[in-house]
Structures are given as structure tokens and as C-alpha cells.
N, C-alpha and C positions, 0 to 999 in steps of 0.2 A: 556293244561297250562297257555298259555297267559294269564294273570288276571287282575282285573276288570281295571286299568288304559288302559292297550291296548285296551278292547271292548268301553269303554267309549268316546277314544281319537279317534276312527275312524267312531263314530255318526255323522254323518253333526248335528252342535250346535243348527239347527232349534229344531231337534226332539227331544234333550237333555232339551229343555226347557221342554217336556211334561214327568210328576212325572211316568203316566203308562206305557209310552215307556222307561224312563232308569230302571223300575222295573223290565220290562221284558227283557233286555237287564243283567239284575242281574242276572235275576231267576233260570237259568239251575247252576251258581256256587252256589249261595248264598241258594239254596233250597238243595243241595247234602250236602253243610256244615253243615246245620242246621240240617240237617238229623242225620249226622255221631255224630252231638252233641248231638242232644237233643231226638232223636226218633221222630218216628213219630207222635204222637199227639201233641210233643213241636214244632215241625215245621210247625203244623196244628196254633198254638197260635201265632206264629211268623209269617208266613205269614199273617195271618187274623188282627194282631197288625199294617200290612203295608198296607192291600189291599186296592185300591182303587173302587171306583163302576164300573172302566171300565173291573178289574179282575176277571177272574173266580172264581166260588167256588172252595175250597183247594180241592175237589174229583178229578178233573179235574187232578189232577198231580199223584194221590196216587199211582193207579198202575206204574208208570215210577218210578216216588222214590224206590219203594220197588222192580225195576229191575234189575239188575246188568248188568251196560253197556258192552256188547261188540262188539269187531272188526268186527265180522261176522253179526252182527242183528242192527237192527235200535232199540235196544229197552235203556231204561233208560230216564233219563230229557236229555241229548246231542242225543237221537237218534241214538245212537252206542260209539262209542268211541268219545271223543271230538276232536281228532285227525283226524278220517273222520266222519263225520256228517251227516247222512243221512238229509239234507236239502230239499230235496222236497219233503221226507217221511214228514217231518214236516208240509210242509205248504198243503201239498192233505186230509191229518187228518183232517184242518181246514171248519169248514163251510164256506158260502160265510161272512154273517155277523161277525165271529170269524177274518175273510182275513181284515175286516175294522178297528179291534178291535185295539189301541196303543199299547197295551199289547202285542198283538201278534206281531205284529210288529216290536216290540223289542224284541223280544224272536228269533225271524227271525234274526234280526240282532248280534245278538250274535252268533249263528252257524256259520253265512256266512264268518265274520272274523277268527273262530277257523279255517274252511277249508281253506280260502286262507293261513294263519299263515302258519299250517303246513306244506302242501302241498309245501310253495316256502321255507321253512327256514329245512326242509327234514332232522330234527336234529333227529330223528329214527334213521334213516340210517346212520349217524355220531356217532351214540349211540353203534350200531350194529358193526361198523367199530373197533373201540373201544376197543371192548370186545372181538374183535374175535383177537386185536393184542396184547392184555395184555393175559399174563399166567394167570393172574387171574381172567378173564373174566367173569368167572362164579361165581365166588365165593361174596355170598351176599353182607360181606362188602366191596368188591370192586365199586358193582352196587349201591347201598345205597351214597358210596362216589362222583357217577359219578352223581345220581340224586340232590343229594348237590349243586354240581358244576352247574348244571344245574338251581338250584332255585334260586342260587347265580348271573346266568345270567339276570333271568326275576328281580333280584333285581337291576339291573343296568339300564336294558329297564325303568324298574319305574323312576328311579331318569332323565332318557332322556328326555321321556313323558314331566314328572313334568317341567322340565324346558323349553323345547320348547312348549307346549301346554299349558301356562296359564288359558287355557279358561276350561281345563277339572279340574274338582274340586272332590273329590270322596264324595259320599253322606255319612250320618250318618250312615246307616246301612252297611256300609263297612266300614267306619273307626273303627267301634263298633266289627269289626272282629277280628283291629290289626292282617293281614293276610300282608298289605302292605307291602314290605321292601325295604328298598332304599341302595344304596350304589355307590359311584362316580369312582368305578373303571373302567378302558376303556379295562383291559384283558377280552376277551369274551372268554369261553370253546364252545358251542355249536350255540349260537344264535349272527348274526350281527344285529346291527341296521340300518343298508342300505335297509334291507329287511322287518324288520318292519315297519320302518318308510313309507316305499314302500305302502304297507299295508294296513296301518291304512291312508294316503292321497290320496289312489287309492278309497278305500270304503268310506270317508268322502265326497265326490262327490255327491255321489247318496242322493237325501232326500227320503226318505221312506214316510214320512209324504205326500208329494206331489207325487212323481213317481209312475208307473206302478210297483207294486212289481212283476210280475210274469216277465215282460219286464228285470226288473234287477236282475232277478235269472239267467233269460236265459245268461245276456250280461255277468255274473261274472264267470256262466261256460265256457262261450265262451273267454274268456279272461285270465283265468287262465294257460293256458299253456305257454301264452305269459309273462305272470306275472312270473312265477316261473323261464322260461329263462333267461329273462331279469334280474332279481336278481341272480342268477346262475352266469351268466355269470358276472356280476359287482364283483362279491366277487371273483371270478378265477382271474380277472384283479387286483383287488386287491391284492391278496395275491402274483403275479404278478409283483408290483410295479407300475405297468400302471396307475393307478388312486389313 
């Protein structure tokens, strides 16, 4: 659920200058949205209208667009659920030439922040705890209400990123969707901004245009437990009034 603003803000400023890279970053969410709105052929038309010479033929995506994303598999555009993408699966299916392609590098730089944000926030656990504590926890109306509260948190995150990262500009294709909303409220239900900002600042130190990507992936996986623990401790101290 981390939105377009989070994904773009997390990318190194130099990498964001490359149009193919940016479209790669947007692709998992953009293609999923197009498919839900326009079907397969409509998605093909939209994709081809944006396509740069670096981008693969639309047929590359067709099997994944039509697959149902599943937390127990590496299916779909997110190679599993976006909350737990199989990043190594994505990278390992690419050819050596594709691994040098800025579009596919951008695609990778969508999946990696998803992995980091979800693991560090762990708001799925919070969601389950709230459901268990509420007598209406299994009621669909209650679940939908909590999902709206979660979406409201992302609107607040968007406002913070817009104000604190003025170098991040939403692209025309994202603005056309009309999905990026804003809220200036400081009351968060599931998400804390410190954790999201920590992930953004950590990830944008990598420059995938120049860095060794295999080393970058392994470095991120090795740092993930520390990042999660550091942000968890900060949130606990904040609740206890120590920060």
C-alpha cells in the first residue's frame, strides 16, 4: 500500500532523472491499476503510450498481470503480496542484459522499498491485534472501516513527503490517476512517519544507476533486521515519552 510518493521519494535523485527508471518504479502499481480499470487490452494501450525504447514488450508482463497475487507464492506484478515481495525471484529471472536495463532496475527499486516499509512498520500485525480486541473484528464493515483508516494514514504520509522532499515530483501518469490524496492531520492509526522517513532516507543513499545491484540487494537484506529493530525501539520510546 505504500504509494507513488513513497516509492519516488525513496529513489536516489540522480536515478529519478531517467524516465525509463521512473516508469519501472511505477510499473507494479500502475499496471495493476490499469488492469483493474481497463482490462488487458486497455492496459496494453496505456503501457505502449508510455513506453520508452528501454522498456520491454508488453507481452513480458501479461502472465503476471493476470495472476492473482498470493502471499504464499511469487505470483503477480509484485512477485507475491506487496507486503512481502520475493525480490530475489524477480531479479534472478532477468537476463544479464535485462539487469542492466534502467526500467528493470526501477522495477526492483519498487519492490525493495515495499519490502522495507512493510517489514519495519509491521502494521498487518497491528491490524490483526485490533481485530482481535474488537467484538466486531470479523465484521466486514469493521474491516473496511479500518482499511479506510489505514488509507487515511497514507494520505498524511503523502503530505509529509510533499513538504519535506520538494525535489520529488509526481509524474503526469500518476497525476492522471487522481489517487494521490493528502491530509495534514498528525493523528496516525497504523503508520508512524519516523519509520517511513527512515526507510526513504536509507534507500535513497543507494544509487542503482552506478551501484552494483547484487551487492545492494544483499546489503539491504542484511540491514533489514537492524532497521526494523531501530524503528521499533524509536516508536516504543515515543509512546513512553522518551523522545
